[in-house]
Chimera marker file (.cmm) of the C-alpha trace (Angstrom):
<marker_set name="trace">
<marker id="1" x="0.039" y="-0.030" z="-0.068" r="1" g="1" b="0" radius="0.5"/>
<marker id="2" x="1.463" y="3.452" z="-1.041" r="1" g="1" b="0" radius="0.5"/>
<marker id="3" x="1.933" y="5.962" z="1.645" r="1" g="1" b="0" radius="0.5"/>
<marker id="4" x="-0.577" y="8.304" z="0.227" r="1" g="1" b="0" radius="0.5"/>
<marker id="5" x="-3.400" y="5.504" z="0.350" r="1" g="1" b="0" radius="0.5"/>
<marker id="6" x="-2.285" y="4.801" z="3.982" r="1" g="1" b="0" radius="0.5"/>
<marker id="7" x="-2.652" y="8.501" z="4.696" r="1" g="1" b="0" radius="0.5"/>
<marker id="8" x="-5.825" y="8.621" z="3.126" r="1" g="1" b="0" radius="0.5"/>
<marker id="9" x="-7.209" y="5.574" z="5.153" r="1" g="1" b="0" radius="0.5"/>
<marker id="10" x="-5.782" y="7.016" z="8.460" r="1" g="1" b="0" radius="0.5"/>
<marker id="11" x="-7.371" y="10.434" z="7.584" r="1" g="1" b="0" radius="0.5"/>
<marker id="12" x="-10.910" y="8.686" z="6.925" r="1" g="1" b="0" radius="0.5"/>
<marker id="13" x="-10.357" y="6.613" z="10.057" r="1" g="1" b="0" radius="0.5"/>
<marker id="14" x="-10.168" y="9.864" z="12.144" r="1" g="1" b="0" radius="0.5"/>
<marker id="15" x="-12.910" y="11.446" z="10.398" r="1" g="1" b="0" radius="0.5"/>
<marker id="16" x="-15.112" y="8.462" z="11.285" r="1" g="1" b="0" radius="0.5"/>
<marker id="17" x="-14.143" y="8.499" z="14.932" r="1" g="1" b="0" radius="0.5"/>
<marker id="18" x="-14.458" y="12.253" z="15.044" r="1" g="1" b="0" radius="0.5"/>
<marker id="19" x="-18.059" y="11.783" z="13.544" r="1" g="1" b="0" radius="0.5"/>
<marker id="20" x="-18.771" y="8.990" z="16.193" r="1" g="1" b="0" radius="0.5"/>
<marker id="21" x="-17.382" y="11.068" z="19.203" r="1" g="1" b="0" radius="0.5"/>
<marker id="22" x="-19.450" y="14.196" z="17.902" r="1" g="1" b="0" radius="0.5"/>
<marker id="23" x="-22.508" y="11.971" z="17.495" r="1" g="1" b="0" radius="0.5"/>
<marker id="24" x="-22.050" y="10.508" z="21.227" r="1" g="1" b="0" radius="0.5"/>
<marker id="25" x="-21.368" y="14.189" z="22.689" r="1" g="1" b="0" radius="0.5"/>
<marker id="26" x="-24.768" y="15.360" z="20.977" r="1" g="1" b="0" radius="0.5"/>
<marker id="27" x="-26.783" y="12.457" z="22.418" r="1" g="1" b="0" radius="0.5"/>
<marker id="28" x="-25.158" y="12.944" z="25.935" r="1" g="1" b="0" radius="0.5"/>
<marker id="29" x="-26.204" y="16.690" z="25.684" r="1" g="1" b="0" radius="0.5"/>
<marker id="30" x="-29.615" y="16.003" z="24.615" r="1" g="1" b="0" radius="0.5"/>
<marker id="31" x="-30.048" y="13.625" z="27.341" r="1" g="1" b="0" radius="0.5"/>
<marker id="32" x="-28.765" y="16.045" z="29.826" r="1" g="1" b="0" radius="0.5"/>
<marker id="33" x="-31.241" y="18.691" z="28.538" r="1" g="1" b="0" radius="0.5"/>
<marker id="34" x="-34.053" y="16.125" z="28.877" r="1" g="1" b="0" radius="0.5"/>
<marker id="35" x="-32.921" y="15.226" z="32.455" r="1" g="1" b="0" radius="0.5"/>
<marker id="36" x="-32.572" y="18.867" z="33.472" r="1" g="1" b="0" radius="0.5"/>
<marker id="37" x="-36.032" y="19.712" z="31.949" r="1" g="1" b="0" radius="0.5"/>
<marker id="38" x="-37.464" y="16.583" z="34.051" r="1" g="1" b="0" radius="0.5"/>
<marker id="39" x="-35.908" y="17.475" z="37.224" r="1" g="1" b="0" radius="0.5"/>
<marker id="40" x="-37.017" y="21.275" z="36.780" r="1" g="1" b="0" radius="0.5"/>
<marker id="41" x="-40.610" y="19.856" z="36.328" r="1" g="1" b="0" radius="0.5"/>
<marker id="42" x="-40.338" y="17.751" z="39.497" r="1" g="1" b="0" radius="0.5"/>
<marker id="43" x="-39.017" y="20.459" z="41.492" r="1" g="1" b="0" radius="0.5"/>
<marker id="44" x="-41.364" y="23.128" z="40.137" r="1" g="1" b="0" radius="0.5"/>
<marker id="45" x="-44.286" y="20.757" z="41.006" r="1" g="1" b="0" radius="0.5"/>
<marker id="46" x="-43.238" y="20.062" z="44.368" r="1" g="1" b="0" radius="0.5"/>
<marker id="47" x="-42.633" y="23.739" z="45.165" r="1" g="1" b="0" radius="0.5"/>
<marker id="48" x="-46.185" y="24.457" z="43.908" r="1" g="1" b="0" radius="0.5"/>
<marker id="49" x="-47.433" y="21.627" z="46.220" r="1" g="1" b="0" radius="0.5"/>
<marker id="50" x="-45.673" y="23.064" z="49.192" r="1" g="1" b="0" radius="0.5"/>
<marker id="51" x="-47.175" y="26.553" z="48.380" r="1" g="1" b="0" radius="0.5"/>
<marker id="52" x="-50.837" y="24.886" z="48.251" r="1" g="1" b="0" radius="0.5"/>
<marker id="53" x="-50.292" y="22.796" z="51.284" r="1" g="1" b="0" radius="0.5"/>
<marker id="54" x="-48.992" y="25.919" z="53.153" r="1" g="1" b="0" radius="0.5"/>
<marker id="55" x="-51.870" y="27.942" z="51.921" r="1" g="1" b="0" radius="0.5"/>
<marker id="56" x="-54.600" y="25.518" z="52.708" r="1" g="1" b="0" radius="0.5"/>
<marker id="57" x="-53.076" y="24.876" z="56.211" r="1" g="1" b="0" radius="0.5"/>
<marker id="58" x="-53.228" y="28.446" z="57.010" r="1" g="1" b="0" radius="0.5"/>
<marker id="59" x="-56.818" y="28.603" z="56.067" r="1" g="1" b="0" radius="0.5"/>
<marker id="60" x="-57.563" y="25.744" z="58.110" r="1" g="1" b="0" radius="0.5"/>
<marker id="61" x="-55.599" y="27.082" z="61.027" r="1" g="1" b="0" radius="0.5"/>
<marker id="62" x="-57.459" y="30.320" z="60.606" r="1" g="1" b="0" radius="0.5"/>
<marker id="63" x="-60.956" y="28.805" z="60.567" r="1" g="1" b="0" radius="0.5"/>
<marker id="64" x="-60.018" y="26.602" z="63.632" r="1" g="1" b="0" radius="0.5"/>
<marker id="65" x="-58.580" y="29.806" z="65.514" r="1" g="1" b="0" radius="0.5"/>
<marker id="66" x="-62.163" y="31.437" z="64.607" r="1" g="1" b="0" radius="0.5"/>
<marker id="67" x="-64.215" y="28.380" z="65.775" r="1" g="1" b="0" radius="0.5"/>
<marker id="68" x="-62.484" y="28.841" z="69.262" r="1" g="1" b="0" radius="0.5"/>
<marker id="69" x="-61.795" y="32.778" z="69.474" r="1" g="1" b="0" radius="0.5"/>
<marker id="70" x="-64.803" y="34.040" z="67.802" r="1" g="1" b="0" radius="0.5"/>
<marker id="71" x="-67.303" y="31.099" z="68.253" r="1" g="1" b="0" radius="0.5"/>
<marker id="72" x="-66.407" y="30.272" z="71.564" r="1" g="1" b="0" radius="0.5"/>
<marker id="73" x="-65.766" y="26.444" z="71.041" r="1" g="1" b="0" radius="0.5"/>
<marker id="74" x="-63.303" y="24.678" z="73.249" r="1" g="1" b="0" radius="0.5"/>
<marker id="75" x="-60.807" y="22.980" z="70.974" r="1" g="1" b="0" radius="0.5"/>
<marker id="76" x="-62.533" y="19.643" z="71.672" r="1" g="1" b="0" radius="0.5"/>
<marker id="77" x="-65.860" y="21.280" z="70.524" r="1" g="1" b="0" radius="0.5"/>
<marker id="78" x="-64.196" y="22.515" z="67.422" r="1" g="1" b="0" radius="0.5"/>
<marker id="79" x="-62.439" y="18.949" z="66.739" r="1" g="1" b="0" radius="0.5"/>
<marker id="80" x="-65.971" y="17.495" z="67.141" r="1" g="1" b="0" radius="0.5"/>
<marker id="81" x="-67.628" y="19.906" z="64.835" r="1" g="1" b="0" radius="0.5"/>
<marker id="82" x="-65.063" y="18.966" z="61.950" r="1" g="1" b="0" radius="0.5"/>
<marker id="83" x="-65.718" y="15.399" z="62.441" r="1" g="1" b="0" radius="0.5"/>
<marker id="84" x="-62.925" y="12.881" z="62.532" r="1" g="1" b="0" radius="0.5"/>
<marker id="85" x="-60.993" y="14.778" z="60.118" r="1" g="1" b="0" radius="0.5"/>
<marker id="86" x="-58.201" y="15.848" z="62.359" r="1" g="1" b="0" radius="0.5"/>
<marker id="87" x="-56.999" y="15.074" z="65.833" r="1" g="1" b="0" radius="0.5"/>
<marker id="88" x="-56.028" y="17.606" z="68.853" r="1" g="1" b="0" radius="0.5"/>
<marker id="89" x="-52.488" y="17.385" z="67.658" r="1" g="1" b="0" radius="0.5"/>
<marker id="90" x="-53.055" y="18.458" z="64.372" r="1" g="1" b="0" radius="0.5"/>
<marker id="91" x="-55.461" y="21.147" z="65.389" r="1" g="1" b="0" radius="0.5"/>
<marker id="92" x="-52.807" y="22.640" z="67.636" r="1" g="1" b="0" radius="0.5"/>
<marker id="93" x="-50.337" y="22.664" z="64.769" r="1" g="1" b="0" radius="0.5"/>
<marker id="94" x="-52.754" y="24.441" z="62.358" r="1" g="1" b="0" radius="0.5"/>
<marker id="95" x="-53.645" y="27.055" z="64.969" r="1" g="1" b="0" radius="0.5"/>
<marker id="96" x="-49.997" y="27.586" z="65.857" r="1" g="1" b="0" radius="0.5"/>
<marker id="97" x="-49.231" y="28.542" z="62.211" r="1" g="1" b="0" radius="0.5"/>
<marker id="98" x="-51.767" y="31.244" z="62.575" r="1" g="1" b="0" radius="0.5"/>
<marker id="99" x="-50.603" y="32.367" z="65.764" r="1" g="1" b="0" radius="0.5"/>
<marker id="100" x="-47.004" y="32.374" z="64.498" r="1" g="1" b="0" radius="0.5"/>
<marker id="101" x="-48.063" y="34.496" z="61.323" r="1" g="1" b="0" radius="0.5"/>
<marker id="102" x="-49.916" y="37.028" z="63.660" r="1" g="1" b="0" radius="0.5"/>
<marker id="103" x="-46.871" y="37.384" z="65.822" r="1" g="1" b="0" radius="0.5"/>
<marker id="104" x="-44.803" y="37.831" z="62.858" r="1" g="1" b="0" radius="0.5"/>
<marker id="105" x="-47.142" y="40.496" z="61.549" r="1" g="1" b="0" radius="0.5"/>
<marker id="106" x="-47.269" y="42.357" z="64.891" r="1" g="1" b="0" radius="0.5"/>
<marker id="107" x="-43.533" y="42.312" z="64.996" r="1" g="1" b="0" radius="0.5"/>
<marker id="108" x="-43.132" y="43.476" z="61.315" r="1" g="1" b="0" radius="0.5"/>
<marker id="109" x="-45.427" y="46.327" z="62.412" r="1" g="1" b="0" radius="0.5"/>
<marker id="110" x="-43.281" y="47.242" z="65.203" r="1" g="1" b="0" radius="0.5"/>
<marker id="111" x="-40.257" y="47.057" z="62.996" r="1" g="1" b="0" radius="0.5"/>
<marker id="112" x="-38.514" y="44.021" z="64.518" r="1" g="1" b="0" radius="0.5"/>
<marker id="113" x="-36.760" y="41.093" z="62.712" r="1" g="1" b="0" radius="0.5"/>
<marker id="114" x="-38.249" y="37.467" z="61.964" r="1" g="1" b="0" radius="0.5"/>
<marker id="115" x="-35.336" y="36.240" z="64.319" r="1" g="1" b="0" radius="0.5"/>
<marker id="116" x="-36.837" y="38.059" z="67.197" r="1" g="1" b="0" radius="0.5"/>
<marker id="117" x="-40.270" y="36.543" z="66.580" r="1" g="1" b="0" radius="0.5"/>
<marker id="118" x="-38.851" y="32.986" z="66.240" r="1" g="1" b="0" radius="0.5"/>
<marker id="119" x="-37.055" y="33.352" z="69.507" r="1" g="1" b="0" radius="0.5"/>
<marker id="120" x="-40.311" y="34.718" z="71.222" r="1" g="1" b="0" radius="0.5"/>
<marker id="121" x="-42.252" y="31.676" z="69.915" r="1" g="1" b="0" radius="0.5"/>
<link id1="1" id2="2" r="1" g="1" b="0" radius="0.2"/>
<link id1="2" id2="3" r="1" g="1" b="0" radius="0.2"/>
<link id1="3" id2="4" r="1" g="1" b="0" radius="0.2"/>
<link id1="4" id2="5" r="1" g="1" b="0" radius="0.2"/>
<link id1="5" id2="6" r="1" g="1" b="0" radius="0.2"/>
<link id1="6" id2="7" r="1" g="1" b="0" radius="0.2"/>
<link id1="7" id2="8" r="1" g="1" b="0" radius="0.2"/>
<link id1="8" id2="9" r="1" g="1" b="0" radius="0.2"/>
<link id1="9" id2="10" r="1" g="1" b="0" radius="0.2"/>
<link id1="10" id2="11" r="1" g="1" b="0" radius="0.2"/>
<link id1="11" id2="12" r="1" g="1" b="0" radius="0.2"/>
<link id1="12" id2="13" r="1" g="1" b="0" radius="0.2"/>
<link id1="13" id2="14" r="1" g="1" b="0" radius="0.2"/>
<link id1="14" id2="15" r="1" g="1" b="0" radius="0.2"/>
<link id1="15" id2="16" r="1" g="1" b="0" radius="0.2"/>
<link id1="16" id2="17" r="1" g="1" b="0" radius="0.2"/>
<link id1="17" id2="18" r="1" g="1" b="0" radius="0.2"/>
<link id1="18" id2="19" r="1" g="1" b="0" radius="0.2"/>
<link id1="19" id2="20" r="1" g="1" b="0" radius="0.2"/>
<link id1="20" id2="21" r="1" g="1" b="0" radius="0.2"/>
<link id1="21" id2="22" r="1" g="1" b="0" radius="0.2"/>
<link id1="22" id2="23" r="1" g="1" b="0" radius="0.2"/>
<link id1="23" id2="24" r="1" g="1" b="0" radius="0.2"/>
<link id1="24" id2="25" r="1" g="1" b="0" radius="0.2"/>
<link id1="25" id2="26" r="1" g="1" b="0" radius="0.2"/>
<link id1="26" id2="27" r="1" g="1" b="0" radius="0.2"/>
<link id1="27" id2="28" r="1" g="1" b="0" radius="0.2"/>
<link id1="28" id2="29" r="1" g="1" b="0" radius="0.2"/>
<link id1="29" id2="30" r="1" g="1" b="0" radius="0.2"/>
<link id1="30" id2="31" r="1" g="1" b="0" radius="0.2"/>
<link id1="31" id2="32" r="1" g="1" b="0" radius="0.2"/>
<link id1="32" id2="33" r="1" g="1" b="0" radius="0.2"/>
<link id1="33" id2="34" r="1" g="1" b="0" radius="0.2"/>
<link id1="34" id2="35" r="1" g="1" b="0" radius="0.2"/>
<link id1="35" id2="36" r="1" g="1" b="0" radius="0.2"/>
<link id1="36" id2="37" r="1" g="1" b="0" radius="0.2"/>
<link id1="37" id2="38" r="1" g="1" b="0" radius="0.2"/>
<link id1="38" id2="39" r="1" g="1" b="0" radius="0.2"/>
<link id1="39" id2="40" r="1" g="1" b="0" radius="0.2"/>
<link id1="40" id2="41" r="1" g="1" b="0" radius="0.2"/>
<link id1="41" id2="42" r="1" g="1" b="0" radius="0.2"/>
<link id1="42" id2="43" r="1" g="1" b="0" radius="0.2"/>
<link id1="43" id2="44" r="1" g="1" b="0" radius="0.2"/>
<link id1="44" id2="45" r="1" g="1" b="0" radius="0.2"/>
<link id1="45" id2="46" r="1" g="1" b="0" radius="0.2"/>
<link id1="46" id2="47" r="1" g="1" b="0" radius="0.2"/>
<link id1="47" id2="48" r="1" g="1" b="0" radius="0.2"/>
<link id1="48" id2="49" r="1" g="1" b="0" radius="0.2"/>
<link id1="49" id2="50" r="1" g="1" b="0" radius="0.2"/>
<link id1="50" id2="51" r="1" g="1" b="0" radius="0.2"/>
<link id1="51" id2="52" r="1" g="1" b="0" radius="0.2"/>
<link id1="52" id2="53" r="1" g="1" b="0" radius="0.2"/>
<link id1="53" id2="54" r="1" g="1" b="0" radius="0.2"/>
<link id1="54" id2="55" r="1" g="1" b="0" radius="0.2"/>
<link id1="55" id2="56" r="1" g="1" b="0" radius="0.2"/>
<link id1="56" id2="57" r="1" g="1" b="0" radius="0.2"/>
<link id1="57" id2="58" r="1" g="1" b="0" radius="0.2"/>
<link id1="58" id2="59" r="1" g="1" b="0" radius="0.2"/>
<link id1="59" id2="60" r="1" g="1" b="0" radius="0.2"/>
<link id1="60" id2="61" r="1" g="1" b="0" radius="0.2"/>
<link id1="61" id2="62" r="1" g="1" b="0" radius="0.2"/>
<link id1="62" id2="63" r="1" g="1" b="0" radius="0.2"/>
<link id1="63" id2="64" r="1" g="1" b="0" radius="0.2"/>
<link id1="64" id2="65" r="1" g="1" b="0" radius="0.2"/>
<link id1="65" id2="66" r="1" g="1" b="0" radius="0.2"/>
<link id1="66" id2="67" r="1" g="1" b="0" radius="0.2"/>
<link id1="67" id2="68" r="1" g="1" b="0" radius="0.2"/>
<link id1="68" id2="69" r="1" g="1" b="0" radius="0.2"/>
<link id1="69" id2="70" r="1" g="1" b="0" radius="0.2"/>
<link id1="70" id2="71" r="1" g="1" b="0" radius="0.2"/>
<link id1="71" id2="72" r="1" g="1" b="0" radius="0.2"/>
<link id1="72" id2="73" r="1" g="1" b="0" radius="0.2"/>
<link id1="73" id2="74" r="1" g="1" b="0" radius="0.2"/>
<link id1="74" id2="75" r="1" g="1" b="0" radius="0.2"/>
<link id1="75" id2="76" r="1" g="1" b="0" radius="0.2"/>
<link id1="76" id2="77" r="1" g="1" b="0" radius="0.2"/>
<link id1="77" id2="78" r="1" g="1" b="0" radius="0.2"/>
<link id1="78" id2="79" r="1" g="1" b="0" radius="0.2"/>
<link id1="79" id2="80" r="1" g="1" b="0" radius="0.2"/>
<link id1="80" id2="81" r="1" g="1" b="0" radius="0.2"/>
<link id1="81" id2="82" r="1" g="1" b="0" radius="0.2"/>
<link id1="82" id2="83" r="1" g="1" b="0" radius="0.2"/>
<link id1="83" id2="84" r="1" g="1" b="0" radius="0.2"/>
<link id1="84" id2="85" r="1" g="1" b="0" radius="0.2"/>
<link id1="85" id2="86" r="1" g="1" b="0" radius="0.2"/>
<link id1="86" id2="87" r="1" g="1" b="0" radius="0.2"/>
<link id1="87" id2="88" r="1" g="1" b="0" radius="0.2"/>
<link id1="88" id2="89" r="1" g="1" b="0" radius="0.2"/>
<link id1="89" id2="90" r="1" g="1" b="0" radius="0.2"/>
<link id1="90" id2="91" r="1" g="1" b="0" radius="0.2"/>
<link id1="91" id2="92" r="1" g="1" b="0" radius="0.2"/>
<link id1="92" id2="93" r="1" g="1" b="0" radius="0.2"/>
<link id1="93" id2="94" r="1" g="1" b="0" radius="0.2"/>
<link id1="94" id2="95" r="1" g="1" b="0" radius="0.2"/>
<link id1="95" id2="96" r="1" g="1" b="0" radius="0.2"/>
<link id1="96" id2="97" r="1" g="1" b="0" radius="0.2"/>
<link id1="97" id2="98" r="1" g="1" b="0" radius="0.2"/>
<link id1="98" id2="99" r="1" g="1" b="0" radius="0.2"/>
<link id1="99" id2="100" r="1" g="1" b="0" radius="0.2"/>
<link id1="100" id2="101" r="1" g="1" b="0" radius="0.2"/>
<link id1="101" id2="102" r="1" g="1" b="0" radius="0.2"/>
<link id1="102" id2="103" r="1" g="1" b="0" radius="0.2"/>
<link id1="103" id2="104" r="1" g="1" b="0" radius="0.2"/>
<link id1="104" id2="105" r="1" g="1" b="0" radius="0.2"/>
<link id1="105" id2="106" r="1" g="1" b="0" radius="0.2"/>
<link id1="106" id2="107" r="1" g="1" b="0" radius="0.2"/>
<link id1="107" id2="108" r="1" g="1" b="0" radius="0.2"/>
<link id1="108" id2="109" r="1" g="1" b="0" radius="0.2"/>
<link id1="109" id2="110" r="1" g="1" b="0" radius="0.2"/>
<link id1="110" id2="111" r="1" g="1" b="0" radius="0.2"/>
<link id1="111" id2="112" r="1" g="1" b="0" radius="0.2"/>
<link id1="112" id2="113" r="1" g="1" b="0" radius="0.2"/>
<link id1="113" id2="114" r="1" g="1" b="0" radius="0.2"/>
<link id1="114" id2="115" r="1" g="1" b="0" radius="0.2"/>
<link id1="115" id2="116" r="1" g="1" b="0" radius="0.2"/>
<link id1="116" id2="117" r="1" g="1" b="0" radius="0.2"/>
<link id1="117" id2="118" r="1" g="1" b="0" radius="0.2"/>
<link id1="118" id2="119" r="1" g="1" b="0" radius="0.2"/>
<link id1="119" id2="120" r="1" g="1" b="0" radius="0.2"/>
<link id1="120" id2="121" r="1" g="1" b="0" radius="0.2"/>
</marker_set>
């Protein structure tokens, strides 16, 4: 085989290897984009769920607080009014969310930091 044809074969082999590597890199980049997009979707949906849960728990806690403070029910009576949907521990947790937010609002109105509120609670 002549030196020229050997160089031509090597050149073609290098080109074939580069083309294969380019295809592999493109496939890897495409997969990386898909993984990133799917992970972003998971995280965004979990964040949205957390916001919805936080909002609904605040609303439930506010309603429980109103049953006790405005309507004059005891916590036990408020639980009975809600049926078997929650227990005393859960009711306390939900009401506490509202109480902490009320304290934070009062502190914010007074110009104090959230750290001060957390320490007070």
